Each structure stands twice: as C-alpha cells, then as structure tokens.
C-alpha positions, 0 to 999 in steps of 0.5 A, spaced: 854 563 212 852 558 206 845 560 207 846 567 206 845 566 198 839 571 198 842 577 201 842 584 197 849 587 195 847 594 197 845 592 204 851 588 205 855 594 203 851 598 208 852 594 214 860 593 212 861 600 212 857 602 218 860 596 222 866 598 227 869 591 228 875 590 223 875 583 225 868 581 224 868 585 217 874 581 215 872 574 217 865 576 214 868 578 207 873 572 207 867 567 209 863 570 203 868 569 198 870 562 200 862 560 200 862 563 193 856 568 194 854 571 187 853 578 191 860 578 193 863 581 187 858 587 187 861 589 194 866 595 194 872 593 199 875 600 198 869 603 201 869 598 207 874 600 213 878 594 214 883 597 218 891 596 218 895 591 220 894 583 221 889 580 226 889 573 229 883 569 231 887 563 233 895 562 235 899 558 230 893 558 225 893 559 217 895 566 215 890 569 209 894 575 206 888 578 202 884 579 209 890 579 213 887 574 218 890 568 222 885 563 222 884 556 225 887 550 221 
C-alpha cells in the first residue's frame, strides 16, 4: 500500500465506484488514509458505495468507526 504514491485520484475514484466488494473498498480506503497518500484527499467518498452496517475481517479485533470495519490488533 505504501508504494501506491503515483496513482491518479480520478482513476482510483473510478475503480472504487465500479467495485462490488464493500469490504475491499473499505479496507482500501482505510489503508490509503493510514498511508497518508497525497491523492486520498481528492477522493469523493459520497460517490463510493460503502454499503451499510459493519464489516469484520477478524474476530475480536479493533473496530474502526470511520470505515465501520473490524481489523486485526
């Protein structure tokens, strides 16, 4: 994830809007923000379908409210 510094925000936006896996999109956004990519601030999350409800990648992990996902500790 840290090596994705040269992505074009418009292309990332298109891919996230076209994607069908809510878990993958939420995880991608979480790690993109955590890696502090310069293109992250140009993404329009309102146009990306992140579904409803919570998602879990692991049991008994840490819940991240912003993306409604539970991740490994």
